[in-house]
N, C-alpha and C positions, 0 to 999 in steps of 0.2 A: 827584410832572407838576409842570413847570414851569408858569409863570405863563401863562395862555391869553393870546393873541396879541387876542381880541377878548372881551370880558365885558360882557352886558346883562342889568340884574334890574329885573325888575317892570315892564319898561318900557310906557311908556303914553303915548297921542297921538290925540287929537283933533281934527275942524276942524269947528266948530259941535256941532252934532247928532252927528255923522259920526265912530264911534268906529274910528279907524283901526288905531291898536294898543293890546290890552289887556292888560295883566301878561305880555310876556315875556319869556324868561330865554331868556339864548343865551351860547355859549362855543366858541369858536374855536381850537383849540390850532394853535401856530405850525407853520409850514410848511405846514399842509390846504387843501385846496381844498375849501371847504363850500360845500354849495348851499341856498337859500331859492328853495324850489318855492312855485307858489303865481298865480293868474290874475288880472287886473285887479285892483285894489278889495281884494288879500289885504292890502296892508301892508307890501310889500317895499321898494318906492321911498324911503318915511315914514321906515323903519328904517337902512337906507343913508344917506339925509340929515342921519340923528340921531347915527351914529355917524361919519360924516366934516365934523361939526361944524357942519352948514349948517342945521342946524333944530334948535332947544331942545324936548325931551321937557317932558311935563308932568307925567309923574310918572315915577321909576325911576331908577339911573343906567348910567350904559357908559363905560368902560374900553377902551382901546386903547392894547397895551404898558405897560397898568399908568398908564396915563394920563387922567382924569376930561374928557369930550370937553366937559363945561361949564365946568368952572374951569380948564382948562389945553388949550382950543382952538388956540389958536399953537404949543403943543410937539407936538399929535397931528397939525396941517397939517405940518408937517417930517418927518414921519414916515410920511406913509399918499399913495395914490394913488386917483384917483378917475375912473372913465368912465363916464359918463352914457350914458341908453339911444339920445341921437342926439349926433354927432362933432362935438365942441365947438372945432374947428378954424377956421380965419380962411381963407376964400376966397379973399381978393384978394392973397395973398402964396405963397410959393412954402414947400415941406415943410422943406427947409433951414432958413427965416425962419423959421416958425412953432415949431421945434424951440428954434433959439437965441433968440428972443424968451423963450420957457417958461424955459432953461438960464439967460438972464441974471434974470428976474425972480424966480426961486429962489437966486440969488445965487451962481451959478457964477461965480468971477472966476478968472484974467483973461478978458477976451474970446476969447483965444484957446483957451483950455481949454473955454468955451462952446461954440465952434463943434465942436471936436474931441469934445466931448458930444453933439453934434445929429447930426454925421457916423456919429458909433459907432451911434445909436441907427435913423438910415436904414439902414445897413447891416445889421444886426442882423434890421431888422423886413421887407426885400427893397426897399427903397423907393429906395437910391442913385442908381438912374437916371433917376428921377425928381423926385431931391432938387431942380431947380431949376424944375421945374414950379409955376405956379399950380393949388392946391388945389382949384381951380371945375373944372379940368381930371380929376379924381381921379373913378376908380369909387368906388360904395358898397363894396368891400371895400378899397379904399387908404385912402381917408376911416379906415375903423374902425384901422384900422394904424395909421397915422400916429396916430390919437386912442390907440391904445394905447401906442405911443411916448412920447406924450406926458407921459402920467400915468405912466411910467417914467424920464424925464428925473434926478428927485433921488433916486434907488435906492430907492425907498419900500420898507419890513419890511413891509408891508399894503397891499393895491392892492383895491379895492372895486371889482364889474365888476355894473354897472346892467342887467339885459337888453344885452350886448355884440353879439348877433348880430340883433337886432333889422331888417329888413329885409333882411337879406345871402343872398345866395343860395346852395347848398347847398357849393358848392366853396370860398367864402368863408368859410361857416362854418366847416367842416373844418377849413381855415387857420389862423382865429384859435382855435381849439382844442387845435392840436397848439402854437400860440404861450403858450396860457394852460397846458399841461402843460410846457411846458421851463420857464417861469418858477418853478413850484413846485418843479420838481427843482429849480432852483437855491438853493430858500430862502424866495422869497418866501408870505407869508400870503397867500390870495385868498380872500375872499366874493363870492361869485356868485349874482345872481336873475335869475332866467328862470323865462319860463310855459314853456320846451321840455320837457317830458319827456324826452327822447332827450339833451335837453344834461346836463342832471342826471345820469342815468343813465350817460353818458361821461365827463364830469369830473371830478363831484364823489367826494371822500372819503368824506364824509358830507353827509345829508340833512336840512334840517328844511320839513316841510309847513305852511307858514302859507294860515289860512282865518280870514279877518274879523277879522283882527289879532291871531290866538290862532295859537301852536303845537297841533297837531294830530297832528302825529306826528313823529319823530327818530330816524334811525339810518341806517346804509349803504345802498346801492342793494338790495343783496340782499336786508338787512335788514326793509328796506320792501317792497319785495315779496311776502314771504313774508306780511306784513300782508294780504294778497287772499286767504289759505286756498290750501293743498294747491295745486295743479299746475292749469296748464291743457291741457286735449283741444283738438286742435284735426284736425277732419275735413271733409273737401270731397268730396259725392258727385260721380260723375264725370258723372252726368246729370242737370241742374237739377231734374227733376221729384223726383228721390227727397230735396230738403230738409227739405221738411216730414216724413216719415216718420223720416230719419235723426234729426232734431233730437229726435223722440219717443224713438226708443231712447236716448239721448245723456242725457235727461231722465231716463227710467227709469232708467238705472241711478247716475248720478250722484245723483240724489233733490235735483236743485236746478235753478232755468232753463237753458236754451242759449241762446246770440245767434248770429243769421246774417246773414253782411255781406252787398252788396249782389254781390260776387264769388263767394257759394256757399257761403264758407268759417264752418263751426259752430264754436263754441267754447263749454266749458263745464267749469266748475272741477271738479277729482277730489281727493280726497285723496289718494290715493296712483296710484303707477304700472300698478299690479295689474289695474285699467282698462281698461287699456289694450288688453288681450289681449282683456278680456271685450265691449271695444266692436267690436273686430274681428271676433270671434265672430256678436255679435247682426246684426251690420250683413250678416254674409257670411250668416246663417242667415234674414235677411227677405230678400236679394236684391239687396242694395245696394251696387255695387261704389261703389270710393273712390278718386280721384288722389292723395288726400294726406291722411297719418294721423301726427300725434306730439304728443308732447307736452313742455311747456316751461313754464319760471317766470311766473307772473305779469309784465304788463308796469307801468311806473310810472304809466302811464293806468288799469290796473285797480285798484292797488293804492291811488290815491287816491279811485276808486272806493269802495273798501271804507272809504277811511277817514273820509271826509266824506259819504259818502252823494251825492254828486253829480258829474259829469263836472266836469274843469276849466274847459270849455268855459262849460256852465251856472253854475259860479261866475263865471265871468268878469264873464259878462252882468249876473248879480244883483249883484255887488257892484261895479261900475262906477262911479267916482265922480260928481258931480255935473258936474266939470271936462271929462271926455273925458279924462283923463289919468290912468295908472297909475299907484297908489301904493306 
């Protein structure tokens, strides 16, 4: 196997008495979309800042494309792109001026080549029509696209995306997801941090689950879902009054707890699909008609609960750092 694009060994970082990264090991192969999944306070942003040479680790080593991020930071910076949680673009100048400025700062010469590269990126990200518009007039989705375009001006081999869809509406998120897939298809290695379970599920080839600065699980989305144990049986009684007796039927069959959502959907983890038929028969025998009965793989949210013992939202609240910003 070729040398990984990103490698971290026993990475540690503390802020005062707060241990943010605790012996983190990580490898990202070239051309992969790698997801760091976890709530606020899990250590995602701190890990990215160290890998992108913006923060020194207390312990451990990190290399990007074979270059040590502490001893060779300038060489690393020439080969990477970074998009943070909030778009880092200048509101007072136009989209084209933003990209031209970054191109020149990155050493693209002559000026005509920098303009050409800026226009190329504007076209690629669907911003050509707004090239002369000042960024203060942009929507959140347009700012995000411009920020991503800026991070790619220098044609980086590795791109760090730290919660890139924070604050975006669904349409803008879907648009950005498509662009990230295109980048990976073109050979760019992408390390993506996210709190959104569906985002990691849809984008990442491999996912690492962070909890309190530690790797608590690593695998493909399908592998992590299997860690939740078995499959999930979903039943929605036709009559709301049947929710309690239906949940009891499922608990008796599965030998485990069942959860009932506000909309009346009952879910229970089952070891195999054979219990689906048994559930249908038992519900019918009890005179409980259903409007929905299906089996599916566990979601990443359910996998997170099985892996860590708590929901992602609860972890976010418990692990939120004192400054109020995510790590």
